Structures are given as structure tokens and as C-alpha cells.
SEBA-807876 format. One record per atom (N, C-alpha, C): atom name; x, y, z. Coordinates in steps of 0.1 Angstrom, whole numbers, plus 5000, padded with zeros to 4 digits. Layout:
// residues N
+------+------+------+------+
: atom :   c1 :   c2 :   c3 :
+------+------+------+------+
:   CA :    X :    Y :    Z :
...
+------+------+------+------+
//
This chain:
// residues 175
+------+------+------+------+
: atom :   c1 :   c2 :   c3 :
+------+------+------+------+
:    N : 5009 : 4988 : 5000 :
:   CA : 5000 : 5000 : 5000 :
:    C : 5009 : 5012 : 5000 :
:    N : 5008 : 5021 : 4991 :
:   CA : 5016 : 5033 : 4991 :
:    C : 5013 : 5041 : 5004 :
:    N : 5024 : 5046 : 5010 :
:   CA : 5023 : 5054 : 5022 :
:    C : 5035 : 5062 : 5023 :
:    N : 5033 : 5074 : 5028 :
:   CA : 5045 : 5083 : 5030 :
:    C : 5053 : 5079 : 5042 :
:    N : 5047 : 5072 : 5051 :
:   CA : 5055 : 5067 : 5063 :
:    C : 5047 : 5056 : 5069 :
:    N : 5055 : 5046 : 5074 :
:   CA : 5049 : 5035 : 5081 :
:    C : 5054 : 5034 : 5095 :
:    N : 5045 : 5036 : 5105 :
:   CA : 5049 : 5035 : 5119 :
:    C : 5044 : 5022 : 5125 :
:    N : 5052 : 5015 : 5133 :
:   CA : 5047 : 5004 : 5141 :
:    C : 5049 : 5008 : 5155 :
:    N : 5038 : 5009 : 5162 :
:   CA : 5038 : 5013 : 5176 :
:    C : 5038 : 4999 : 5184 :
:    N : 5049 : 4997 : 5191 :
:   CA : 5051 : 4983 : 5196 :
:    C : 5057 : 4983 : 5210 :
:    N : 5052 : 4975 : 5218 :
:   CA : 5058 : 4972 : 5231 :
:    C : 5069 : 4961 : 5228 :
:    N : 5081 : 4964 : 5231 :
:   CA : 5092 : 4955 : 5229 :
:    C : 5099 : 4957 : 5216 :
:    N : 5106 : 4947 : 5212 :
:   CA : 5115 : 4948 : 5199 :
:    C : 5107 : 4941 : 5188 :
:    N : 5109 : 4947 : 5176 :
:   CA : 5104 : 4941 : 5164 :
:    C : 5113 : 4929 : 5160 :
:    N : 5107 : 4919 : 5154 :
:   CA : 5114 : 4907 : 5150 :
:    C : 5117 : 4907 : 5135 :
:    N : 5123 : 4897 : 5130 :
:   CA : 5126 : 4896 : 5116 :
:    C : 5114 : 4895 : 5107 :
:    N : 5102 : 4894 : 5113 :
:   CA : 5089 : 4894 : 5106 :
:    C : 5086 : 4908 : 5100 :
:    N : 5092 : 4919 : 5106 :
:   CA : 5089 : 4932 : 5102 :
:    C : 5095 : 4935 : 5088 :
:    N : 5087 : 4939 : 5078 :
:   CA : 5093 : 4942 : 5065 :
:    C : 5101 : 4955 : 5066 :
:    N : 5110 : 4957 : 5056 :
:   CA : 5118 : 4969 : 5056 :
:    C : 5109 : 4982 : 5054 :
:    N : 5113 : 4993 : 5058 :
:   CA : 5106 : 5005 : 5055 :
:    C : 5097 : 5010 : 5067 :
:    N : 5097 : 5003 : 5078 :
:   CA : 5089 : 5006 : 5089 :
:    C : 5097 : 5013 : 5100 :
:    N : 5092 : 5023 : 5106 :
:   CA : 5098 : 5030 : 5118 :
:    C : 5091 : 5024 : 5130 :
:    N : 5098 : 5019 : 5139 :
:   CA : 5093 : 5013 : 5152 :
:    C : 5094 : 5023 : 5163 :
:    N : 5083 : 5026 : 5169 :
:   CA : 5083 : 5035 : 5181 :
:    C : 5077 : 5028 : 5193 :
:    N : 5081 : 5031 : 5205 :
:   CA : 5076 : 5024 : 5216 :
:    C : 5062 : 5028 : 5219 :
:    N : 5055 : 5018 : 5224 :
:   CA : 5041 : 5020 : 5228 :
:    C : 5040 : 5028 : 5241 :
:    N : 5031 : 5037 : 5242 :
:   CA : 5030 : 5045 : 5254 :
:    C : 5023 : 5036 : 5265 :
:    N : 5023 : 5042 : 5277 :
:   CA : 5016 : 5034 : 5288 :
:    C : 5001 : 5038 : 5288 :
:    N : 4994 : 5032 : 5298 :
:   CA : 4980 : 5034 : 5300 :
:    C : 4972 : 5024 : 5293 :
:    N : 4959 : 5026 : 5294 :
:   CA : 4949 : 5016 : 5288 :
:    C : 4950 : 5017 : 5273 :
:    N : 4942 : 5008 : 5267 :
:   CA : 4942 : 5008 : 5252 :
:    C : 4937 : 5021 : 5246 :
:    N : 4928 : 5028 : 5252 :
:   CA : 4923 : 5041 : 5247 :
:    C : 4934 : 5051 : 5247 :
:    N : 4942 : 5051 : 5258 :
:   CA : 4954 : 5061 : 5258 :
:    C : 4965 : 5057 : 5249 :
:    N : 4967 : 5044 : 5247 :
:   CA : 4978 : 5040 : 5237 :
:    C : 4974 : 5043 : 5223 :
:    N : 4961 : 5041 : 5219 :
:   CA : 4957 : 5045 : 5206 :
:    C : 4957 : 5060 : 5204 :
:    N : 4952 : 5067 : 5213 :
:   CA : 4953 : 5082 : 5212 :
:    C : 4967 : 5087 : 5211 :
:    N : 4976 : 5081 : 5218 :
:   CA : 4990 : 5085 : 5218 :
:    C : 4996 : 5082 : 5204 :
:    N : 4992 : 5071 : 5197 :
:   CA : 4997 : 5068 : 5184 :
:    C : 4992 : 5078 : 5174 :
:    N : 4980 : 5083 : 5175 :
:   CA : 4975 : 5093 : 5166 :
:    C : 4982 : 5107 : 5169 :
:    N : 4985 : 5109 : 5182 :
:   CA : 4992 : 5121 : 5186 :
:    C : 5006 : 5122 : 5180 :
:    N : 5013 : 5110 : 5180 :
:   CA : 5026 : 5109 : 5174 :
:    C : 5025 : 5112 : 5159 :
:    N : 5015 : 5106 : 5153 :
:   CA : 5014 : 5108 : 5138 :
:    C : 5011 : 5123 : 5135 :
:    N : 5003 : 5129 : 5144 :
:   CA : 5000 : 5143 : 5141 :
:    C : 5012 : 5152 : 5144 :
:    N : 5020 : 5149 : 5153 :
:   CA : 5032 : 5157 : 5156 :
:    C : 5043 : 5155 : 5145 :
:    N : 5045 : 5143 : 5140 :
:   CA : 5056 : 5140 : 5131 :
:    C : 5052 : 5143 : 5116 :
:    N : 5039 : 5143 : 5113 :
:   CA : 5035 : 5146 : 5100 :
:    C : 5021 : 5153 : 5100 :
:    N : 5021 : 5166 : 5105 :
:   CA : 5008 : 5172 : 5108 :
:    C : 4998 : 5174 : 5096 :
:    N : 5003 : 5173 : 5084 :
:   CA : 4994 : 5175 : 5073 :
:    C : 4990 : 5161 : 5066 :
:    N : 4995 : 5150 : 5072 :
:   CA : 4992 : 5137 : 5065 :
:    C : 4981 : 5130 : 5072 :
:    N : 4974 : 5122 : 5065 :
:   CA : 4964 : 5113 : 5071 :
:    C : 4971 : 5102 : 5079 :
:    N : 4964 : 5096 : 5088 :
:   CA : 4969 : 5085 : 5096 :
:    C : 4959 : 5074 : 5097 :
:    N : 4963 : 5062 : 5094 :
:   CA : 4954 : 5050 : 5095 :
:    C : 4960 : 5041 : 5105 :
:    N : 4953 : 5037 : 5116 :
:   CA : 4957 : 5028 : 5126 :
:    C : 4950 : 5015 : 5123 :
:    N : 4958 : 5004 : 5122 :
:   CA : 4952 : 4991 : 5119 :
:    C : 4957 : 4982 : 5130 :
:    N : 4948 : 4974 : 5136 :
:   CA : 4951 : 4965 : 5147 :
:    C : 4959 : 4954 : 5142 :
:    N : 4968 : 4949 : 5151 :
:   CA : 4977 : 4938 : 5147 :
:    C : 4970 : 4925 : 5148 :
:    N : 4958 : 4924 : 5152 :
:   CA : 4950 : 4912 : 5153 :
:    C : 4942 : 4909 : 5141 :
:    N : 4945 : 4915 : 5130 :
:   CA : 4938 : 4913 : 5117 :
:    C : 4948 : 4910 : 5106 :
:    N : 4955 : 4898 : 5107 :
:   CA : 4965 : 4895 : 5097 :
:    C : 4960 : 4893 : 5083 :
:    N : 4947 : 4891 : 5081 :
:   CA : 4942 : 4889 : 5068 :
:    C : 4940 : 4903 : 5060 :
:    N : 4942 : 4914 : 5067 :
:   CA : 4941 : 4927 : 5061 :
:    C : 4953 : 4929 : 5052 :
:    N : 4950 : 4932 : 5039 :
:   CA : 4961 : 4935 : 5030 :
:    C : 4958 : 4947 : 5022 :
:    N : 4967 : 4951 : 5013 :
:   CA : 4966 : 4963 : 5005 :
:    C : 4953 : 4963 : 4997 :
:    N : 4950 : 4952 : 4991 :
:   CA : 4938 : 4951 : 4983 :
:    C : 4925 : 4955 : 4991 :
:    N : 4925 : 4951 : 5003 :
:   CA : 4913 : 4955 : 5012 :
:    C : 4912 : 4970 : 5014 :
:    N : 4923 : 4977 : 5014 :
:   CA : 4923 : 4991 : 5017 :
:    C : 4924 : 5000 : 5005 :
:    N : 4929 : 4994 : 4994 :
:   CA : 4933 : 5003 : 4982 :
:    C : 4922 : 5012 : 4977 :
:    N : 4910 : 5007 : 4975 :
:   CA : 4900 : 5015 : 4969 :
:    C : 4896 : 5027 : 4979 :
:    N : 4893 : 5023 : 4991 :
:   CA : 4888 : 5033 : 5001 :
:    C : 4898 : 5044 : 5004 :
:    N : 4911 : 5040 : 5003 :
:   CA : 4921 : 5050 : 5006 :
:    C : 4928 : 5056 : 4994 :
:    N : 4923 : 5053 : 4982 :
:   CA : 4929 : 5059 : 4970 :
:    C : 4927 : 5074 : 4970 :
:    N : 4936 : 5081 : 4964 :
:   CA : 4935 : 5096 : 4963 :
:    C : 4921 : 5100 : 4958 :
:    N : 4916 : 5093 : 4949 :
:   CA : 4903 : 5097 : 4943 :
:    C : 4892 : 5096 : 4953 :
:    N : 4892 : 5086 : 4962 :
:   CA : 4882 : 5084 : 4972 :
:    C : 4884 : 5092 : 4985 :
:    N : 4896 : 5098 : 4987 :
:   CA : 4898 : 5105 : 4999 :
:    C : 4892 : 5119 : 5000 :
:    N : 4889 : 5124 : 4988 :
:   CA : 4884 : 5138 : 4988 :
:    C : 4871 : 5139 : 4996 :
:    N : 4872 : 5148 : 5006 :
:   CA : 4860 : 5151 : 5014 :
:    C : 4858 : 5141 : 5026 :
:    N : 4867 : 5132 : 5027 :
:   CA : 4866 : 5122 : 5038 :
:    C : 4874 : 5127 : 5050 :
:    N : 4869 : 5126 : 5062 :
:   CA : 4875 : 5130 : 5074 :
:    C : 4881 : 5118 : 5082 :
:    N : 4874 : 5107 : 5080 :
:   CA : 4877 : 5095 : 5088 :
:    C : 4874 : 5082 : 5081 :
:    N : 4881 : 5072 : 5084 :
:   CA : 4879 : 5058 : 5080 :
:    C : 4876 : 5049 : 5092 :
:    N : 4866 : 5041 : 5091 :
:   CA : 4862 : 5033 : 5102 :
:    C : 4861 : 5018 : 5097 :
:    N : 4868 : 5009 : 5103 :
:   CA : 4868 : 4995 : 5100 :
:    C : 4862 : 4987 : 5111 :
:    N : 4849 : 4983 : 5110 :
:   CA : 4843 : 4975 : 5121 :
:    C : 4848 : 4961 : 5121 :
:    N : 4849 : 4955 : 5133 :
:   CA : 4852 : 4941 : 5135 :
:    C : 4839 : 4934 : 5137 :
:    N : 4839 : 4921 : 5133 :
:   CA : 4828 : 4913 : 5134 :
:    C : 4822 : 4911 : 5148 :
:    N : 4831 : 4913 : 5158 :
:   CA : 4827 : 4911 : 5172 :
:    C : 4821 : 4924 : 5179 :
:    N : 4820 : 4934 : 5171 :
:   CA : 4814 : 4947 : 5176 :
:    C : 4825 : 4957 : 5180 :
:    N : 4838 : 4953 : 5178 :
:   CA : 4849 : 4962 : 5180 :
:    C : 4852 : 4970 : 5167 :
:    N : 4865 : 4974 : 5166 :
:   CA : 4869 : 4979 : 5153 :
:    C : 4884 : 4975 : 5151 :
:    N : 4887 : 4974 : 5138 :
:   CA : 4900 : 4969 : 5134 :
:    C : 4909 : 4981 : 5128 :
:    N : 4902 : 4991 : 5124 :
:   CA : 4909 : 5003 : 5118 :
:    C : 4902 : 5016 : 5121 :
:    N : 4910 : 5026 : 5123 :
:   CA : 4905 : 5040 : 5124 :
:    C : 4915 : 5048 : 5117 :
:    N : 4910 : 5056 : 5108 :
:   CA : 4919 : 5066 : 5101 :
:    C : 4913 : 5080 : 5103 :
:    N : 4922 : 5089 : 5103 :
:   CA : 4919 : 5103 : 5104 :
:    C : 4926 : 5111 : 5093 :
:    N : 4918 : 5118 : 5085 :
:   CA : 4925 : 5126 : 5074 :
:    C : 4934 : 5137 : 5080 :
:    N : 4930 : 5143 : 5091 :
:   CA : 4937 : 5154 : 5097 :
:    C : 4938 : 5151 : 5112 :
:    N : 4947 : 5142 : 5116 :
:   CA : 4947 : 5139 : 5130 :
:    C : 4953 : 5150 : 5138 :
:    N : 4947 : 5152 : 5150 :
:   CA : 4953 : 5162 : 5159 :
:    C : 4952 : 5155 : 5173 :
:    N : 4960 : 5160 : 5182 :
:   CA : 4960 : 5155 : 5196 :
:    C : 4946 : 5156 : 5202 :
:    N : 4940 : 5168 : 5200 :
:   CA : 4927 : 5170 : 5206 :
:    C : 4916 : 5161 : 5201 :
:    N : 4916 : 5159 : 5187 :
:   CA : 4906 : 5150 : 5181 :
:    C : 4909 : 5136 : 5186 :
:    N : 4921 : 5131 : 5186 :
:   CA : 4924 : 5118 : 5190 :
:    C : 4919 : 5115 : 5204 :
:    N : 4921 : 5125 : 5213 :
:   CA : 4917 : 5123 : 5227 :
:    C : 4902 : 5123 : 5228 :
:    N : 4895 : 5132 : 5221 :
:   CA : 4880 : 5132 : 5221 :
:    C : 4874 : 5119 : 5216 :
:    N : 4880 : 5113 : 5206 :
:   CA : 4875 : 5101 : 5200 :
:    C : 4878 : 5089 : 5208 :
:    N : 4890 : 5088 : 5215 :
:   CA : 4894 : 5076 : 5220 :
:    C : 4894 : 5075 : 5236 :
:    N : 4897 : 5086 : 5242 :
:   CA : 4899 : 5085 : 5257 :
:    C : 4885 : 5082 : 5263 :
:    N : 4885 : 5072 : 5272 :
:   CA : 4873 : 5068 : 5279 :
:    C : 4864 : 5059 : 5270 :
:    N : 4868 : 5056 : 5258 :
:   CA : 4860 : 5047 : 5249 :
:    C : 4861 : 5033 : 5256 :
:    N : 4849 : 5027 : 5258 :
:   CA : 4849 : 5014 : 5264 :
:    C : 4856 : 5004 : 5254 :
:    N : 4866 : 4997 : 5258 :
:   CA : 4874 : 4989 : 5249 :
:    C : 4870 : 4974 : 5252 :
:    N : 4872 : 4966 : 5241 :
:   CA : 4870 : 4952 : 5241 :
:    C : 4856 : 4948 : 5246 :
:    N : 4846 : 4955 : 5241 :
:   CA : 4833 : 4951 : 5243 :
:    C : 4826 : 4950 : 5230 :
:    N : 4814 : 4944 : 5230 :
:   CA : 4806 : 4943 : 5218 :
:    C : 4801 : 4956 : 5213 :
:    N : 4802 : 4966 : 5221 :
:   CA : 4797 : 4980 : 5217 :
:    C : 4808 : 4990 : 5215 :
:    N : 4821 : 4985 : 5215 :
:   CA : 4832 : 4994 : 5213 :
:    C : 4831 : 5001 : 5199 :
:    N : 4829 : 4993 : 5189 :
:   CA : 4829 : 4999 : 5175 :
:    C : 4817 : 5009 : 5174 :
:    N : 4806 : 5006 : 5179 :
:   CA : 4794 : 5015 : 5178 :
:    C : 4797 : 5028 : 5186 :
:    N : 4803 : 5027 : 5197 :
:   CA : 4807 : 5038 : 5205 :
:    C : 4816 : 5048 : 5198 :
:    N : 4826 : 5042 : 5191 :
:   CA : 4836 : 5050 : 5183 :
:    C : 4828 : 5056 : 5172 :
:    N : 4820 : 5049 : 5165 :
:   CA : 4813 : 5054 : 5154 :
:    C : 4804 : 5066 : 5158 :
:    N : 4798 : 5064 : 5170 :
:   CA : 4789 : 5075 : 5175 :
:    C : 4798 : 5088 : 5178 :
:    N : 4810 : 5086 : 5183 :
:   CA : 4819 : 5097 : 5186 :
:    C : 4823 : 5104 : 5172 :
:    N : 4826 : 5096 : 5162 :
:   CA : 4830 : 5101 : 5149 :
:    C : 4819 : 5110 : 5144 :
:    N : 4807 : 5105 : 5145 :
:   CA : 4795 : 5112 : 5140 :
:    C : 4793 : 5125 : 5148 :
:    N : 4794 : 5124 : 5161 :
:   CA : 4793 : 5136 : 5170 :
:    C : 4802 : 5147 : 5167 :
:    N : 4814 : 5143 : 5162 :
:   CA : 4824 : 5153 : 5157 :
:    C : 4820 : 5159 : 5144 :
:    N : 4810 : 5154 : 5137 :
:   CA : 4806 : 5159 : 5124 :
:    C : 4815 : 5155 : 5113 :
:    N : 4822 : 5144 : 5115 :
:   CA : 4832 : 5139 : 5105 :
:    C : 4825 : 5131 : 5094 :
:    N : 4830 : 5133 : 5082 :
:   CA : 4825 : 5125 : 5070 :
:    C : 4833 : 5112 : 5071 :
:    N : 4826 : 5100 : 5072 :
:   CA : 4832 : 5088 : 5074 :
:    C : 4831 : 5078 : 5062 :
:    N : 4842 : 5072 : 5059 :
:   CA : 4842 : 5061 : 5049 :
:    C : 4843 : 5048 : 5057 :
:    N : 4833 : 5039 : 5054 :
:   CA : 4833 : 5026 : 5061 :
:    C : 4841 : 5016 : 5054 :
:    N : 4850 : 5010 : 5061 :
:   CA : 4858 : 4999 : 5055 :
:    C : 4851 : 4986 : 5057 :
:    N : 4855 : 4975 : 5051 :
:   CA : 4848 : 4962 : 5052 :
:    C : 4848 : 4957 : 5067 :
:    N : 4838 : 4950 : 5071 :
:   CA : 4838 : 4943 : 5083 :
:    C : 4848 : 4931 : 5082 :
:    N : 4857 : 4930 : 5092 :
:   CA : 4866 : 4918 : 5092 :
:    C : 4866 : 4912 : 5106 :
:    N : 4870 : 4900 : 5107 :
:   CA : 4872 : 4893 : 5120 :
:    C : 4885 : 4896 : 5126 :
:    N : 4886 : 4900 : 5138 :
:   CA : 4899 : 4902 : 5145 :
:    C : 4901 : 4890 : 5154 :
:    N : 4913 : 4886 : 5156 :
:   CA : 4917 : 4874 : 5163 :
:    C : 4917 : 4876 : 5178 :
:    N : 4906 : 4871 : 5185 :
:   CA : 4906 : 4872 : 5199 :
:    C : 4905 : 4858 : 5205 :
:    N : 4901 : 4848 : 5197 :
:   CA : 4899 : 4834 : 5202 :
:    C : 4905 : 4824 : 5192 :
:    N : 4906 : 4812 : 5196 :
:   CA : 4911 : 4802 : 5186 :
:    C : 4901 : 4800 : 5175 :
:    N : 4888 : 4802 : 5178 :
:   CA : 4878 : 4801 : 5167 :
:    C : 4880 : 4812 : 5157 :
:    N : 4883 : 4824 : 5162 :
:   CA : 4886 : 4836 : 5153 :
:    C : 4899 : 4833 : 5145 :
:    N : 4909 : 4827 : 5151 :
:   CA : 4921 : 4824 : 5144 :
:    C : 4919 : 4814 : 5133 :
:    N : 4911 : 4804 : 5135 :
:   CA : 4908 : 4794 : 5125 :
:    C : 4900 : 4801 : 5113 :
:    N : 4891 : 4810 : 5117 :
:   CA : 4883 : 4817 : 5106 :
:    C : 4892 : 4826 : 5098 :
:    N : 4901 : 4833 : 5104 :
:   CA : 4910 : 4842 : 5097 :
:    C : 4920 : 4834 : 5088 :
:    N : 4925 : 4823 : 5094 :
:   CA : 4934 : 4814 : 5086 :
:    C : 4927 : 4808 : 5074 :
:    N : 4915 : 4805 : 5075 :
:   CA : 4907 : 4800 : 5063 :
:    C : 4905 : 4811 : 5053 :
:    N : 4904 : 4824 : 5057 :
:   CA : 4902 : 4835 : 5048 :
:    C : 4915 : 4838 : 5041 :
:    N : 4927 : 4835 : 5047 :
:   CA : 4940 : 4838 : 5041 :
:    C : 4949 : 4825 : 5042 :
:    N : 4945 : 4814 : 5035 :
:   CA : 4952 : 4802 : 5037 :
:    C : 4967 : 4802 : 5034 :
:    N : 4971 : 4811 : 5025 :
:   CA : 4985 : 4811 : 5021 :
:    C : 4993 : 4821 : 5029 :
:    N : 4988 : 4826 : 5040 :
:   CA : 4995 : 4836 : 5048 :
:    C : 5004 : 4829 : 5058 :
:    N : 5014 : 4837 : 5063 :
:   CA : 5022 : 4832 : 5074 :
:    C : 5014 : 4829 : 5086 :
:    N : 5003 : 4837 : 5088 :
:   CA : 4995 : 4834 : 5100 :
:    C : 4989 : 4820 : 5099 :
:    N : 4983 : 4817 : 5087 :
:   CA : 4977 : 4804 : 5086 :
:    C : 4987 : 4793 : 5087 :
:    N : 4999 : 4795 : 5082 :
:   CA : 5010 : 4785 : 5083 :
:    C : 5013 : 4783 : 5098 :
:    N : 5015 : 4794 : 5105 :
:   CA : 5018 : 4793 : 5119 :
:    C : 5007 : 4786 : 5127 :
:    N : 4995 : 4789 : 5124 :
:   CA : 4983 : 4782 : 5131 :
:    C : 4983 : 4767 : 5128 :
:    N : 4986 : 4763 : 5115 :
:   CA : 4986 : 4749 : 5112 :
:    C : 4997 : 4742 : 5119 :
:    N : 5009 : 4749 : 5120 :
:   CA : 5020 : 4743 : 5128 :
:    C : 5017 : 4741 : 5142 :
:    N : 5010 : 4751 : 5149 :
:   CA : 5007 : 4750 : 5163 :
:    C : 4996 : 4739 : 5165 :
:    N : 4987 : 4738 : 5156 :
:   CA : 4976 : 4728 : 5157 :
:    C : 4982 : 4714 : 5155 :
:    N : 4991 : 4713 : 5145 :
:   CA : 4998 : 4700 : 5143 :
:    C : 5006 : 4695 : 5155 :
:    N : 5013 : 4705 : 5161 :
:   CA : 5021 : 4701 : 5173 :
:    C : 5012 : 4697 : 5185 :
:    N : 5000 : 4704 : 5186 :
:   CA : 4990 : 4700 : 5196 :
:    C : 4985 : 4686 : 5194 :
:    N : 4983 : 4682 : 5181 :
:   CA : 4978 : 4669 : 5178 :
:    C : 4988 : 4658 : 5182 :
:    N : 5001 : 4661 : 5179 :
:   CA : 5012 : 4652 : 5182 :
:    C : 5013 : 4650 : 5197 :
:    N : 5012 : 4661 : 5204 :
:   CA : 5014 : 4661 : 5218 :
:    C : 5002 : 4654 : 5225 :
:    N : 4991 : 4653 : 5218 :
:   CA : 4979 : 4645 : 5222 :
:    C : 4971 : 4652 : 5233 :
+------+------+------+------+
//
């Protein structure tokens, strides 16, 4: 996916799985709401005129093709935010065309996380801000083994699917 900059906000060290061209920055402290807000705040400080898209790491099936049309220059005109709902009621992506610290905090701080209503609560906040929203496809994020099997079936040729097959094969051998 074409991007001016790629940031990975991460607790700990990146491994050899990280492709070239990514800048790794340490994750801030606090709850998930504070960590997500801090990621947008960093994006706003380092590239104030650039849009920012945050994608959860628990959606390994997401690829450039899924995002390409919605984020293409032709489709970005007039869009203030991108919202990617997760199948469990959460969200897997949030993008802001003009992220600011203030907006990130209003959208994310105090947002109930990891509930079946998290995504709707975020969508309500986006609408309350008067933002024009582009909806991304609904995807399954990986919270359970059932989710992992579903995602692996959606992307059978992925490293994620291969890793899951390896783990499940080892479990069968171990009995």
C-alpha cells in the first residue's frame, strides 16, 4: 500500500517478521484508549498534514487490496475519517484525514474497549464530531482460537495460517 510513512507502535522489539521501511516507536503506557490516542498524537506531531490510519495487529488477513479503493486519492476527497468495524462489535481500523492530539483524545479517551459495543461507541463519537466517514469492510479480528481458524481460512496462504497449522499439528502430536 503506498504510504508516506509506516509506523509500528510496539511494546518490545520488532522481530525479523517486520518488512523493511517501517519505523518502530515504543508504545505509550496506559489503557488501550490512551495507547491508541498516543499513536495518533505521534502521527499528528511528526506529519501534521498527513492522514493517519491505525490498523490493529490482530487482523493478519488485512492486505493492501482490502484498503486500496477506500484509501485511494480519488476516494479520499471530502473524507475526514475511515472506520473499519470488526465482526465482534469492536473495530480493526481507524483513520483520520487530519489527526490532531485534541481530536484523537476526544474520539478515544474513555472509549469502552474490548466490548461488543466498542465499535458503535467509536462510530457515535466520529459522527458527533461531524466527520465524514468512509466505512471499511467488516473483518474478524483474532481474539479466540475460533477467530484464528476463521482468519486462517480466509487467508490460507498467509504466514498466519501456516503458523496456526504448525501449532495445531504440534498439539495433535502432543495429544
